[in-house]
ModelCIF file with pLDDT and N, C-alpha, C, O atoms, coordinates in Angstrom:
data_MODEL
#
_entry.id   MODEL 
#
_entity.id                         1 
_entity.type                       polymer 
_entity.pdbx_number_of_molecules   1 
#
_entity_poly.entity_id                      1 
_entity_poly.type                           'polypeptide(L)' 
_entity_poly.nstd_linkage                   no 
_entity_poly.nstd_monomer                   no 
_entity_poly.pdbx_seq_one_letter_code       MFSQTMMKKLMAVLMVAGLVGGLTACNTFAGAGKDVQRGGEAVTDAARDVQNSY 
_entity_poly.pdbx_seq_one_letter_code_can   MFSQTMMKKLMAVLMVAGLVGGLTACNTFAGAGKDVQRGGEAVTDAARDVQNSY 
_entity_poly.pdbx_strand_id                 A 
#
loop_
_entity_poly_seq.entity_id 
_entity_poly_seq.num 
_entity_poly_seq.mon_id 
_entity_poly_seq.hetero 
1 1  MET n 
1 2  PHE n 
1 3  SER n 
1 4  GLN n 
1 5  THR n 
1 6  MET n 
1 7  MET n 
1 8  LYS n 
1 9  LYS n 
1 10 LEU n 
1 11 MET n 
1 12 ALA n 
1 13 VAL n 
1 14 LEU n 
1 15 MET n 
1 16 VAL n 
1 17 ALA n 
1 18 GLY n 
1 19 LEU n 
1 20 VAL n 
1 21 GLY n 
1 22 GLY n 
1 23 LEU n 
1 24 THR n 
1 25 ALA n 
1 26 CYS n 
1 27 ASN n 
1 28 THR n 
1 29 PHE n 
1 30 ALA n 
1 31 GLY n 
1 32 ALA n 
1 33 GLY n 
1 34 LYS n 
1 35 ASP n 
1 36 VAL n 
1 37 GLN n 
1 38 ARG n 
1 39 GLY n 
1 40 GLY n 
1 41 GLU n 
1 42 ALA n 
1 43 VAL n 
1 44 THR n 
1 45 ASP n 
1 46 ALA n 
1 47 ALA n 
1 48 ARG n 
1 49 ASP n 
1 50 VAL n 
1 51 GLN n 
1 52 ASN n 
1 53 SER n 
1 54 TYR n 
#
_struct_asym.id          A 
_struct_asym.entity_id   1 
#
loop_
_ma_qa_metric.id 
_ma_qa_metric.mode 
_ma_qa_metric.name 
_ma_qa_metric.software_group_id 
_ma_qa_metric.type 
1 global pLDDT . pLDDT 
2 local  pLDDT . pLDDT 
#
_ma_qa_metric_global.metric_id      1 
_ma_qa_metric_global.metric_value   85.07 
_ma_qa_metric_global.model_id       1 
_ma_qa_metric_global.ordinal_id     1 
#
loop_
_ma_qa_metric_local.label_asym_id 
_ma_qa_metric_local.label_comp_id 
_ma_qa_metric_local.label_seq_id 
_ma_qa_metric_local.metric_id 
_ma_qa_metric_local.metric_value 
_ma_qa_metric_local.model_id 
_ma_qa_metric_local.ordinal_id 
A MET 1  2 59.00 1 1  
A PHE 2  2 66.00 1 2  
A SER 3  2 84.00 1 3  
A GLN 4  2 86.00 1 4  
A THR 5  2 87.00 1 5  
A MET 6  2 86.00 1 6  
A MET 7  2 87.00 1 7  
A LYS 8  2 89.00 1 8  
A LYS 9  2 90.00 1 9  
A LEU 10 2 88.00 1 10 
A MET 11 2 90.00 1 11 
A ALA 12 2 92.00 1 12 
A VAL 13 2 91.00 1 13 
A LEU 14 2 90.00 1 14 
A MET 15 2 91.00 1 15 
A VAL 16 2 90.00 1 16 
A ALA 17 2 87.00 1 17 
A GLY 18 2 83.00 1 18 
A LEU 19 2 81.00 1 19 
A VAL 20 2 82.00 1 20 
A GLY 21 2 78.00 1 21 
A GLY 22 2 75.00 1 22 
A LEU 23 2 74.00 1 23 
A THR 24 2 76.00 1 24 
A ALA 25 2 76.00 1 25 
A CYS 26 2 75.00 1 26 
A ASN 27 2 75.00 1 27 
A THR 28 2 79.00 1 28 
A PHE 29 2 76.00 1 29 
A ALA 30 2 79.00 1 30 
A GLY 31 2 82.00 1 31 
A ALA 32 2 82.00 1 32 
A GLY 33 2 85.00 1 33 
A LYS 34 2 87.00 1 34 
A ASP 35 2 88.00 1 35 
A VAL 36 2 89.00 1 36 
A GLN 37 2 93.00 1 37 
A ARG 38 2 91.00 1 38 
A GLY 39 2 91.00 1 39 
A GLY 40 2 92.00 1 40 
A GLU 41 2 93.00 1 41 
A ALA 42 2 92.00 1 42 
A VAL 43 2 91.00 1 43 
A THR 44 2 93.00 1 44 
A ASP 45 2 92.00 1 45 
A ALA 46 2 92.00 1 46 
A ALA 47 2 91.00 1 47 
A ARG 48 2 90.00 1 48 
A ASP 49 2 90.00 1 49 
A VAL 50 2 88.00 1 50 
A GLN 51 2 88.00 1 51 
A ASN 52 2 89.00 1 52 
A SER 53 2 83.00 1 53 
A TYR 54 2 80.00 1 54 
#
loop_
_atom_site.group_PDB 
_atom_site.id 
_atom_site.type_symbol 
_atom_site.label_atom_id 
_atom_site.label_alt_id 
_atom_site.label_comp_id 
_atom_site.label_asym_id 
_atom_site.label_entity_id 
_atom_site.label_seq_id 
_atom_site.pdbx_PDB_ins_code 
_atom_site.Cartn_x 
_atom_site.Cartn_y 
_atom_site.Cartn_z 
_atom_site.occupancy 
_atom_site.B_iso_or_equiv 
_atom_site.pdbx_formal_charge 
_atom_site.auth_seq_id 
_atom_site.auth_comp_id 
_atom_site.auth_asym_id 
_atom_site.auth_atom_id 
_atom_site.pdbx_PDB_model_num 
ATOM 1   N N  . MET A 1 1  ? 0.758   -1.202 -0.071 1.00 59.00 ? 1  MET A N  1 
ATOM 2   C CA . MET A 1 1  ? -0.016  0.002  0.033  1.00 59.00 ? 1  MET A CA 1 
ATOM 3   C C  . MET A 1 1  ? 0.839   1.131  0.023  1.00 59.00 ? 1  MET A C  1 
ATOM 4   O O  . MET A 1 1  ? 1.484   1.365  -0.999 1.00 59.00 ? 1  MET A O  1 
ATOM 5   N N  . PHE A 1 2  ? 0.947   1.959  1.147  1.00 66.00 ? 2  PHE A N  1 
ATOM 6   C CA . PHE A 1 2  ? 1.772   3.105  1.318  1.00 66.00 ? 2  PHE A CA 1 
ATOM 7   C C  . PHE A 1 2  ? 3.094   2.772  1.893  1.00 66.00 ? 2  PHE A C  1 
ATOM 8   O O  . PHE A 1 2  ? 3.245   1.893  2.741  1.00 66.00 ? 2  PHE A O  1 
ATOM 9   N N  . SER A 1 3  ? 4.107   3.545  1.379  1.00 84.00 ? 3  SER A N  1 
ATOM 10  C CA . SER A 1 3  ? 5.425   3.378  1.971  1.00 84.00 ? 3  SER A CA 1 
ATOM 11  C C  . SER A 1 3  ? 5.455   4.211  3.308  1.00 84.00 ? 3  SER A C  1 
ATOM 12  O O  . SER A 1 3  ? 4.582   5.046  3.548  1.00 84.00 ? 3  SER A O  1 
ATOM 13  N N  . GLN A 1 4  ? 6.444   3.960  4.123  1.00 86.00 ? 4  GLN A N  1 
ATOM 14  C CA . GLN A 1 4  ? 6.505   4.616  5.267  1.00 86.00 ? 4  GLN A CA 1 
ATOM 15  C C  . GLN A 1 4  ? 6.705   6.087  5.218  1.00 86.00 ? 4  GLN A C  1 
ATOM 16  O O  . GLN A 1 4  ? 6.216   6.859  6.042  1.00 86.00 ? 4  GLN A O  1 
ATOM 17  N N  . THR A 1 5  ? 7.465   6.446  4.188  1.00 87.00 ? 5  THR A N  1 
ATOM 18  C CA . THR A 1 5  ? 7.792   7.866  3.791  1.00 87.00 ? 5  THR A CA 1 
ATOM 19  C C  . THR A 1 5  ? 6.430   8.584  3.479  1.00 87.00 ? 5  THR A C  1 
ATOM 20  O O  . THR A 1 5  ? 6.138   9.662  3.997  1.00 87.00 ? 5  THR A O  1 
ATOM 21  N N  . MET A 1 6  ? 5.618   7.919  2.601  1.00 86.00 ? 6  MET A N  1 
ATOM 22  C CA . MET A 1 6  ? 4.325   8.409  2.153  1.00 86.00 ? 6  MET A CA 1 
ATOM 23  C C  . MET A 1 6  ? 3.409   8.630  3.333  1.00 86.00 ? 6  MET A C  1 
ATOM 24  O O  . MET A 1 6  ? 2.742   9.662  3.411  1.00 86.00 ? 6  MET A O  1 
ATOM 25  N N  . MET A 1 7  ? 3.359   7.667  4.271  1.00 87.00 ? 7  MET A N  1 
ATOM 26  C CA . MET A 1 7  ? 2.666   7.677  5.509  1.00 87.00 ? 7  MET A CA 1 
ATOM 27  C C  . MET A 1 7  ? 2.864   8.956  6.240  1.00 87.00 ? 7  MET A C  1 
ATOM 28  O O  . MET A 1 7  ? 1.916   9.681  6.539  1.00 87.00 ? 7  MET A O  1 
ATOM 29  N N  . LYS A 1 8  ? 4.259   9.263  6.563  1.00 89.00 ? 8  LYS A N  1 
ATOM 30  C CA . LYS A 1 8  ? 4.835   10.337 7.252  1.00 89.00 ? 8  LYS A CA 1 
ATOM 31  C C  . LYS A 1 8  ? 4.309   11.667 6.544  1.00 89.00 ? 8  LYS A C  1 
ATOM 32  O O  . LYS A 1 8  ? 3.790   12.544 7.235  1.00 89.00 ? 8  LYS A O  1 
ATOM 33  N N  . LYS A 1 9  ? 4.426   11.794 5.359  1.00 90.00 ? 9  LYS A N  1 
ATOM 34  C CA . LYS A 1 9  ? 3.980   13.003 4.612  1.00 90.00 ? 9  LYS A CA 1 
ATOM 35  C C  . LYS A 1 9  ? 2.456   13.176 4.710  1.00 90.00 ? 9  LYS A C  1 
ATOM 36  O O  . LYS A 1 9  ? 1.989   14.307 4.848  1.00 90.00 ? 9  LYS A O  1 
ATOM 37  N N  . LEU A 1 10 ? 1.646   12.063 4.643  1.00 88.00 ? 10 LEU A N  1 
ATOM 38  C CA . LEU A 1 10 ? 0.299   12.276 4.597  1.00 88.00 ? 10 LEU A CA 1 
ATOM 39  C C  . LEU A 1 10 ? -0.149  12.701 6.222  1.00 88.00 ? 10 LEU A C  1 
ATOM 40  O O  . LEU A 1 10 ? -1.073  13.477 6.466  1.00 88.00 ? 10 LEU A O  1 
ATOM 41  N N  . MET A 1 11 ? 0.580   12.125 7.125  1.00 90.00 ? 11 MET A N  1 
ATOM 42  C CA . MET A 1 11 ? 0.277   12.577 8.426  1.00 90.00 ? 11 MET A CA 1 
ATOM 43  C C  . MET A 1 11 ? 0.684   13.991 8.754  1.00 90.00 ? 11 MET A C  1 
ATOM 44  O O  . MET A 1 11 ? 0.051   14.672 9.561  1.00 90.00 ? 11 MET A O  1 
ATOM 45  N N  . ALA A 1 12 ? 1.756   14.420 8.110  1.00 92.00 ? 12 ALA A N  1 
ATOM 46  C CA . ALA A 1 12 ? 2.283   15.861 8.388  1.00 92.00 ? 12 ALA A CA 1 
ATOM 47  C C  . ALA A 1 12 ? 1.134   16.744 7.760  1.00 92.00 ? 12 ALA A C  1 
ATOM 48  O O  . ALA A 1 12 ? 0.680   17.695 8.395  1.00 92.00 ? 12 ALA A O  1 
ATOM 49  N N  . VAL A 1 13 ? 0.686   16.422 6.537  1.00 91.00 ? 13 VAL A N  1 
ATOM 50  C CA . VAL A 1 13 ? -0.373  17.169 5.825  1.00 91.00 ? 13 VAL A CA 1 
ATOM 51  C C  . VAL A 1 13 ? -1.692  17.319 6.718  1.00 91.00 ? 13 VAL A C  1 
ATOM 52  O O  . VAL A 1 13 ? -2.339  18.349 6.907  1.00 91.00 ? 13 VAL A O  1 
ATOM 53  N N  . LEU A 1 14 ? -1.918  16.092 7.199  1.00 90.00 ? 14 LEU A N  1 
ATOM 54  C CA . LEU A 1 14 ? -3.334  16.069 7.974  1.00 90.00 ? 14 LEU A CA 1 
ATOM 55  C C  . LEU A 1 14 ? -3.132  16.895 9.336  1.00 90.00 ? 14 LEU A C  1 
ATOM 56  O O  . LEU A 1 14 ? -4.099  17.480 9.824  1.00 90.00 ? 14 LEU A O  1 
ATOM 57  N N  . MET A 1 15 ? -1.910  16.938 9.926  1.00 91.00 ? 15 MET A N  1 
ATOM 58  C CA . MET A 1 15 ? -1.832  17.666 11.112 1.00 91.00 ? 15 MET A CA 1 
ATOM 59  C C  . MET A 1 15 ? -1.740  19.187 10.850 1.00 91.00 ? 15 MET A C  1 
ATOM 60  O O  . MET A 1 15 ? -2.230  20.018 11.615 1.00 91.00 ? 15 MET A O  1 
ATOM 61  N N  . VAL A 1 16 ? -1.065  19.495 9.693  1.00 90.00 ? 16 VAL A N  1 
ATOM 62  C CA . VAL A 1 16 ? -1.146  20.998 9.382  1.00 90.00 ? 16 VAL A CA 1 
ATOM 63  C C  . VAL A 1 16 ? -2.546  21.472 9.073  1.00 90.00 ? 16 VAL A C  1 
ATOM 64  O O  . VAL A 1 16 ? -2.955  22.565 9.466  1.00 90.00 ? 16 VAL A O  1 
ATOM 65  N N  . ALA A 1 17 ? -3.335  20.558 8.300  1.00 87.00 ? 17 ALA A N  1 
ATOM 66  C CA . ALA A 1 17 ? -4.734  20.917 7.995  1.00 87.00 ? 17 ALA A CA 1 
ATOM 67  C C  . ALA A 1 17 ? -5.658  20.898 9.292  1.00 87.00 ? 17 ALA A C  1 
ATOM 68  O O  . ALA A 1 17 ? -6.665  21.603 9.359  1.00 87.00 ? 17 ALA A O  1 
ATOM 69  N N  . GLY A 1 18 ? -5.273  20.087 10.272 1.00 83.00 ? 18 GLY A N  1 
ATOM 70  C CA . GLY A 1 18 ? -6.106  20.179 11.537 1.00 83.00 ? 18 GLY A CA 1 
ATOM 71  C C  . GLY A 1 18 ? -5.808  21.354 12.267 1.00 83.00 ? 18 GLY A C  1 
ATOM 72  O O  . GLY A 1 18 ? -6.697  21.966 12.858 1.00 83.00 ? 18 GLY A O  1 
ATOM 73  N N  . LEU A 1 19 ? -4.549  21.740 12.272 1.00 81.00 ? 19 LEU A N  1 
ATOM 74  C CA . LEU A 1 19 ? -4.168  22.969 12.970 1.00 81.00 ? 19 LEU A CA 1 
ATOM 75  C C  . LEU A 1 19 ? -4.664  24.144 12.316 1.00 81.00 ? 19 LEU A C  1 
ATOM 76  O O  . LEU A 1 19 ? -5.179  24.995 13.041 1.00 81.00 ? 19 LEU A O  1 
ATOM 77  N N  . VAL A 1 20 ? -4.608  24.347 11.111 1.00 82.00 ? 20 VAL A N  1 
ATOM 78  C CA . VAL A 1 20 ? -5.305  25.398 10.421 1.00 82.00 ? 20 VAL A CA 1 
ATOM 79  C C  . VAL A 1 20 ? -6.853  25.480 10.797 1.00 82.00 ? 20 VAL A C  1 
ATOM 80  O O  . VAL A 1 20 ? -7.401  26.484 11.252 1.00 82.00 ? 20 VAL A O  1 
ATOM 81  N N  . GLY A 1 21 ? -7.435  24.321 10.546 1.00 78.00 ? 21 GLY A N  1 
ATOM 82  C CA . GLY A 1 21 ? -8.782  24.189 10.892 1.00 78.00 ? 21 GLY A CA 1 
ATOM 83  C C  . GLY A 1 21 ? -9.177  24.647 12.281 1.00 78.00 ? 21 GLY A C  1 
ATOM 84  O O  . GLY A 1 21 ? -10.162 25.352 12.498 1.00 78.00 ? 21 GLY A O  1 
ATOM 85  N N  . GLY A 1 22 ? -8.320  24.187 13.231 1.00 75.00 ? 22 GLY A N  1 
ATOM 86  C CA . GLY A 1 22 ? -8.487  24.598 14.649 1.00 75.00 ? 22 GLY A CA 1 
ATOM 87  C C  . GLY A 1 22 ? -8.389  26.090 14.927 1.00 75.00 ? 22 GLY A C  1 
ATOM 88  O O  . GLY A 1 22 ? -9.186  26.697 15.643 1.00 75.00 ? 22 GLY A O  1 
ATOM 89  N N  . LEU A 1 23 ? -7.380  26.616 14.323 1.00 74.00 ? 23 LEU A N  1 
ATOM 90  C CA . LEU A 1 23 ? -7.116  28.119 14.484 1.00 74.00 ? 23 LEU A CA 1 
ATOM 91  C C  . LEU A 1 23 ? -8.394  28.838 13.907 1.00 74.00 ? 23 LEU A C  1 
ATOM 92  O O  . LEU A 1 23 ? -8.930  29.735 14.559 1.00 74.00 ? 23 LEU A O  1 
ATOM 93  N N  . THR A 1 24 ? -8.865  28.449 12.709 1.00 76.00 ? 24 THR A N  1 
ATOM 94  C CA . THR A 1 24 ? -10.094 29.013 12.125 1.00 76.00 ? 24 THR A CA 1 
ATOM 95  C C  . THR A 1 24 ? -11.401 28.946 13.035 1.00 76.00 ? 24 THR A C  1 
ATOM 96  O O  . THR A 1 24 ? -12.224 29.861 13.080 1.00 76.00 ? 24 THR A O  1 
ATOM 97  N N  . ALA A 1 25 ? -11.497 27.768 13.748 1.00 76.00 ? 25 ALA A N  1 
ATOM 98  C CA . ALA A 1 25 ? -12.531 27.593 14.526 1.00 76.00 ? 25 ALA A CA 1 
ATOM 99  C C  . ALA A 1 25 ? -12.480 28.528 15.891 1.00 76.00 ? 25 ALA A C  1 
ATOM 100 O O  . ALA A 1 25 ? -13.507 29.013 16.367 1.00 76.00 ? 25 ALA A O  1 
ATOM 101 N N  . CYS A 1 26 ? -11.208 28.719 16.450 1.00 75.00 ? 26 CYS A N  1 
ATOM 102 C CA . CYS A 1 26 ? -11.072 29.436 17.505 1.00 75.00 ? 26 CYS A CA 1 
ATOM 103 C C  . CYS A 1 26 ? -11.471 30.945 17.192 1.00 75.00 ? 26 CYS A C  1 
ATOM 104 O O  . CYS A 1 26 ? -12.028 31.634 18.046 1.00 75.00 ? 26 CYS A O  1 
ATOM 105 N N  . ASN A 1 27 ? -11.179 31.387 16.015 1.00 75.00 ? 27 ASN A N  1 
ATOM 106 C CA . ASN A 1 27 ? -11.517 32.763 15.647 1.00 75.00 ? 27 ASN A CA 1 
ATOM 107 C C  . ASN A 1 27 ? -13.046 32.926 15.534 1.00 75.00 ? 27 ASN A C  1 
ATOM 108 O O  . ASN A 1 27 ? -13.648 33.935 15.900 1.00 75.00 ? 27 ASN A O  1 
ATOM 109 N N  . THR A 1 28 ? -13.661 31.742 14.945 1.00 79.00 ? 28 THR A N  1 
ATOM 110 C CA . THR A 1 28 ? -15.068 31.849 14.730 1.00 79.00 ? 28 THR A CA 1 
ATOM 111 C C  . THR A 1 28 ? -15.805 31.967 16.098 1.00 79.00 ? 28 THR A C  1 
ATOM 112 O O  . THR A 1 28 ? -16.725 32.769 16.259 1.00 79.00 ? 28 THR A O  1 
ATOM 113 N N  . PHE A 1 29 ? -15.350 31.112 17.098 1.00 76.00 ? 29 PHE A N  1 
ATOM 114 C CA . PHE A 1 29 ? -16.039 30.923 18.388 1.00 76.00 ? 29 PHE A CA 1 
ATOM 115 C C  . PHE A 1 29 ? -15.784 32.277 19.201 1.00 76.00 ? 29 PHE A C  1 
ATOM 116 O O  . PHE A 1 29 ? -16.641 32.758 19.944 1.00 76.00 ? 29 PHE A O  1 
ATOM 117 N N  . ALA A 1 30 ? -14.576 32.821 18.999 1.00 79.00 ? 30 ALA A N  1 
ATOM 118 C CA . ALA A 1 30 ? -14.342 34.097 19.642 1.00 79.00 ? 30 ALA A CA 1 
ATOM 119 C C  . ALA A 1 30 ? -15.255 35.243 18.988 1.00 79.00 ? 30 ALA A C  1 
ATOM 120 O O  . ALA A 1 30 ? -15.725 36.098 19.739 1.00 79.00 ? 30 ALA A O  1 
ATOM 121 N N  . GLY A 1 31 ? -15.486 35.280 17.798 1.00 82.00 ? 31 GLY A N  1 
ATOM 122 C CA . GLY A 1 31 ? -16.361 36.145 17.210 1.00 82.00 ? 31 GLY A CA 1 
ATOM 123 C C  . GLY A 1 31 ? -17.862 35.886 17.610 1.00 82.00 ? 31 GLY A C  1 
ATOM 124 O O  . GLY A 1 31 ? -18.575 36.859 17.860 1.00 82.00 ? 31 GLY A O  1 
ATOM 125 N N  . ALA A 1 32 ? -18.269 34.851 17.666 1.00 82.00 ? 32 ALA A N  1 
ATOM 126 C CA . ALA A 1 32 ? -19.588 34.390 18.257 1.00 82.00 ? 32 ALA A CA 1 
ATOM 127 C C  . ALA A 1 32 ? -19.754 34.899 19.629 1.00 82.00 ? 32 ALA A C  1 
ATOM 128 O O  . ALA A 1 32 ? -20.782 35.473 19.985 1.00 82.00 ? 32 ALA A O  1 
ATOM 129 N N  . GLY A 1 33 ? -18.661 34.672 20.464 1.00 85.00 ? 33 GLY A N  1 
ATOM 130 C CA . GLY A 1 33 ? -18.773 35.058 21.824 1.00 85.00 ? 33 GLY A CA 1 
ATOM 131 C C  . GLY A 1 33 ? -18.915 36.549 21.990 1.00 85.00 ? 33 GLY A C  1 
ATOM 132 O O  . GLY A 1 33 ? -19.647 37.013 22.865 1.00 85.00 ? 33 GLY A O  1 
ATOM 133 N N  . LYS A 1 34 ? -18.292 37.234 21.241 1.00 87.00 ? 34 LYS A N  1 
ATOM 134 C CA . LYS A 1 34 ? -18.504 38.784 21.266 1.00 87.00 ? 34 LYS A CA 1 
ATOM 135 C C  . LYS A 1 34 ? -19.785 39.225 20.713 1.00 87.00 ? 34 LYS A C  1 
ATOM 136 O O  . LYS A 1 34 ? -20.335 40.239 21.143 1.00 87.00 ? 34 LYS A O  1 
ATOM 137 N N  . ASP A 1 35 ? -20.282 38.512 19.785 1.00 88.00 ? 35 ASP A N  1 
ATOM 138 C CA . ASP A 1 35 ? -21.685 38.827 19.245 1.00 88.00 ? 35 ASP A CA 1 
ATOM 139 C C  . ASP A 1 35 ? -22.657 38.575 20.377 1.00 88.00 ? 35 ASP A C  1 
ATOM 140 O O  . ASP A 1 35 ? -23.503 39.443 20.593 1.00 88.00 ? 35 ASP A O  1 
ATOM 141 N N  . VAL A 1 36 ? -22.630 37.434 21.157 1.00 89.00 ? 36 VAL A N  1 
ATOM 142 C CA . VAL A 1 36 ? -23.512 37.077 22.129 1.00 89.00 ? 36 VAL A CA 1 
ATOM 143 C C  . VAL A 1 36 ? -23.318 38.172 23.417 1.00 89.00 ? 36 VAL A C  1 
ATOM 144 O O  . VAL A 1 36 ? -24.274 38.619 24.050 1.00 89.00 ? 36 VAL A O  1 
ATOM 145 N N  . GLN A 1 37 ? -22.017 38.488 23.661 1.00 93.00 ? 37 GLN A N  1 
ATOM 146 C CA . GLN A 1 37 ? -21.935 39.474 24.617 1.00 93.00 ? 37 GLN A CA 1 
ATOM 147 C C  . GLN A 1 37 ? -22.551 40.742 24.372 1.00 93.00 ? 37 GLN A C  1 
ATOM 148 O O  . GLN A 1 37 ? -23.114 41.333 25.294 1.00 93.00 ? 37 GLN A O  1 
ATOM 149 N N  . ARG A 1 38 ? -22.489 41.297 23.014 1.00 91.00 ? 38 ARG A N  1 
ATOM 150 C CA . ARG A 1 38 ? -23.092 42.415 22.571 1.00 91.00 ? 38 ARG A CA 1 
ATOM 151 C C  . ARG A 1 38 ? -24.581 42.490 22.747 1.00 91.00 ? 38 ARG A C  1 
ATOM 152 O O  . ARG A 1 38 ? -25.183 43.492 23.132 1.00 91.00 ? 38 ARG A O  1 
ATOM 153 N N  . GLY A 1 39 ? -25.128 41.312 22.421 1.00 91.00 ? 39 GLY A N  1 
ATOM 154 C CA . GLY A 1 39 ? -26.572 41.063 22.526 1.00 91.00 ? 39 GLY A CA 1 
ATOM 155 C C  . GLY A 1 39 ? -26.925 41.254 24.023 1.00 91.00 ? 39 GLY A C  1 
ATOM 156 O O  . GLY A 1 39 ? -27.867 42.007 24.271 1.00 91.00 ? 39 GLY A O  1 
ATOM 157 N N  . GLY A 1 40 ? -26.345 40.721 24.933 1.00 92.00 ? 40 GLY A N  1 
ATOM 158 C CA . GLY A 1 40 ? -26.420 40.645 26.251 1.00 92.00 ? 40 GLY A CA 1 
ATOM 159 C C  . GLY A 1 40 ? -26.379 42.198 26.741 1.00 92.00 ? 40 GLY A C  1 
ATOM 160 O O  . GLY A 1 40 ? -27.254 42.654 27.476 1.00 92.00 ? 40 GLY A O  1 
ATOM 161 N N  . GLU A 1 41 ? -25.472 42.830 26.349 1.00 93.00 ? 41 GLU A N  1 
ATOM 162 C CA . GLU A 1 41 ? -25.351 44.292 26.726 1.00 93.00 ? 41 GLU A CA 1 
ATOM 163 C C  . GLU A 1 41 ? -26.460 45.056 26.310 1.00 93.00 ? 41 GLU A C  1 
ATOM 164 O O  . GLU A 1 41 ? -26.947 45.923 27.036 1.00 93.00 ? 41 GLU A O  1 
ATOM 165 N N  . ALA A 1 42 ? -26.987 44.729 24.938 1.00 92.00 ? 42 ALA A N  1 
ATOM 166 C CA . ALA A 1 42 ? -28.129 45.560 24.465 1.00 92.00 ? 42 ALA A CA 1 
ATOM 167 C C  . ALA A 1 42 ? -29.471 45.262 25.312 1.00 92.00 ? 42 ALA A C  1 
ATOM 168 O O  . ALA A 1 42 ? -30.276 46.165 25.537 1.00 92.00 ? 42 ALA A O  1 
ATOM 169 N N  . VAL A 1 43 ? -29.666 43.921 25.773 1.00 91.00 ? 43 VAL A N  1 
ATOM 170 C CA . VAL A 1 43 ? -30.755 43.579 26.654 1.00 91.00 ? 43 VAL A CA 1 
ATOM 171 C C  . VAL A 1 43 ? -30.705 44.359 27.905 1.00 91.00 ? 43 VAL A C  1 
ATOM 172 O O  . VAL A 1 43 ? -31.703 44.913 28.368 1.00 91.00 ? 43 VAL A O  1 
ATOM 173 N N  . THR A 1 44 ? -29.464 44.402 28.484 1.00 93.00 ? 44 THR A N  1 
ATOM 174 C CA . THR A 1 44 ? -29.177 45.070 29.740 1.00 93.00 ? 44 THR A CA 1 
ATOM 175 C C  . THR A 1 44 ? -29.515 46.486 29.619 1.00 93.00 ? 44 THR A C  1 
ATOM 176 O O  . THR A 1 44 ? -30.155 47.031 30.519 1.00 93.00 ? 44 THR A O  1 
ATOM 177 N N  . ASP A 1 45 ? -29.144 47.115 28.596 1.00 92.00 ? 45 ASP A N  1 
ATOM 178 C CA . ASP A 1 45 ? -29.448 48.556 28.291 1.00 92.00 ? 45 ASP A CA 1 
ATOM 179 C C  . ASP A 1 45 ? -30.888 48.744 28.239 1.00 92.00 ? 45 ASP A C  1 
ATOM 180 O O  . ASP A 1 45 ? -31.391 49.673 28.872 1.00 92.00 ? 45 ASP A O  1 
ATOM 181 N N  . ALA A 1 46 ? -31.572 47.986 27.574 1.00 92.00 ? 46 ALA A N  1 
ATOM 182 C CA . ALA A 1 46 ? -33.003 48.114 27.229 1.00 92.00 ? 46 ALA A CA 1 
ATOM 183 C C  . ALA A 1 46 ? -33.731 47.923 28.653 1.00 92.00 ? 46 ALA A C  1 
ATOM 184 O O  . ALA A 1 46 ? -34.625 48.692 29.007 1.00 92.00 ? 46 ALA A O  1 
ATOM 185 N N  . ALA A 1 47 ? -33.340 46.970 29.357 1.00 91.00 ? 47 ALA A N  1 
ATOM 186 C CA . ALA A 1 47 ? -33.969 46.826 30.667 1.00 91.00 ? 47 ALA A CA 1 
ATOM 187 C C  . ALA A 1 47 ? -33.582 48.015 31.632 1.00 91.00 ? 47 ALA A C  1 
ATOM 188 O O  . ALA A 1 47 ? -34.409 48.366 32.473 1.00 91.00 ? 47 ALA A O  1 
ATOM 189 N N  . ARG A 1 48 ? -32.510 48.571 31.556 1.00 90.00 ? 48 ARG A N  1 
ATOM 190 C CA . ARG A 1 48 ? -32.145 49.733 32.425 1.00 90.00 ? 48 ARG A CA 1 
ATOM 191 C C  . ARG A 1 48 ? -33.007 50.829 31.961 1.00 90.00 ? 48 ARG A C  1 
ATOM 192 O O  . ARG A 1 48 ? -33.553 51.529 32.814 1.00 90.00 ? 48 ARG A O  1 
ATOM 193 N N  . ASP A 1 49 ? -33.208 51.078 30.636 1.00 90.00 ? 49 ASP A N  1 
ATOM 194 C CA . ASP A 1 49 ? -34.088 52.153 30.134 1.00 90.00 ? 49 ASP A CA 1 
ATOM 195 C C  . ASP A 1 49 ? -35.405 51.997 30.573 1.00 90.00 ? 49 ASP A C  1 
ATOM 196 O O  . ASP A 1 49 ? -35.981 52.985 31.028 1.00 90.00 ? 49 ASP A O  1 
ATOM 197 N N  . VAL A 1 50 ? -36.039 50.801 30.505 1.00 88.00 ? 50 VAL A N  1 
ATOM 198 C CA . VAL A 1 50 ? -37.386 50.589 30.992 1.00 88.00 ? 50 VAL A CA 1 
ATOM 199 C C  . VAL A 1 50 ? -37.442 50.918 32.530 1.00 88.00 ? 50 VAL A C  1 
ATOM 200 O O  . VAL A 1 50 ? -38.295 51.668 33.004 1.00 88.00 ? 50 VAL A O  1 
ATOM 201 N N  . GLN A 1 51 ? -36.548 50.350 33.208 1.00 88.00 ? 51 GLN A N  1 
ATOM 202 C CA . GLN A 1 51 ? -36.657 50.522 34.712 1.00 88.00 ? 51 GLN A CA 1 
ATOM 203 C C  . GLN A 1 51 ? -36.547 52.082 35.077 1.00 88.00 ? 51 GLN A C  1 
ATOM 204 O O  . GLN A 1 51 ? -37.249 52.560 35.967 1.00 88.00 ? 51 GLN A O  1 
ATOM 205 N N  . ASN A 1 52 ? -35.631 52.848 34.342 1.00 89.00 ? 52 ASN A N  1 
ATOM 206 C CA . ASN A 1 52 ? -35.597 54.245 34.641 1.00 89.00 ? 52 ASN A CA 1 
ATOM 207 C C  . ASN A 1 52 ? -36.759 55.046 34.143 1.00 89.00 ? 52 ASN A C  1 
ATOM 208 O O  . ASN A 1 52 ? -36.962 56.180 34.576 1.00 89.00 ? 52 ASN A O  1 
ATOM 209 N N  . SER A 1 53 ? -37.526 54.487 33.248 1.00 83.00 ? 53 SER A N  1 
ATOM 210 C CA . SER A 1 53 ? -38.656 55.298 32.871 1.00 83.00 ? 53 SER A CA 1 
ATOM 211 C C  . SER A 1 53 ? -39.885 55.302 33.838 1.00 83.00 ? 53 SER A C  1 
ATOM 212 O O  . SER A 1 53 ? -40.787 56.117 33.647 1.00 83.00 ? 53 SER A O  1 
ATOM 213 N N  . TYR A 1 54 ? -39.939 54.426 34.852 1.00 80.00 ? 54 TYR A N  1 
ATOM 214 C CA . TYR A 1 54 ? -40.926 54.321 35.768 1.00 80.00 ? 54 TYR A CA 1 
ATOM 215 C C  . TYR A 1 54 ? -40.685 55.272 36.749 1.00 80.00 ? 54 TYR A C  1 
ATOM 216 O O  . TYR A 1 54 ? -41.451 55.380 37.706 1.00 80.00 ? 54 TYR A O  1 
#
């Protein structure tokens, strides 16, 4: 099937692809977290506005 050299190259390519995919996912989750945080801040501000209007 595969020679040992080809297996090592394949493993190296897969590891690099996994690393790149992982870094991309980290950025995506960080961005989603910021979006959720901004949404929470908007709800808090709206609640504060309603509370201050009474």
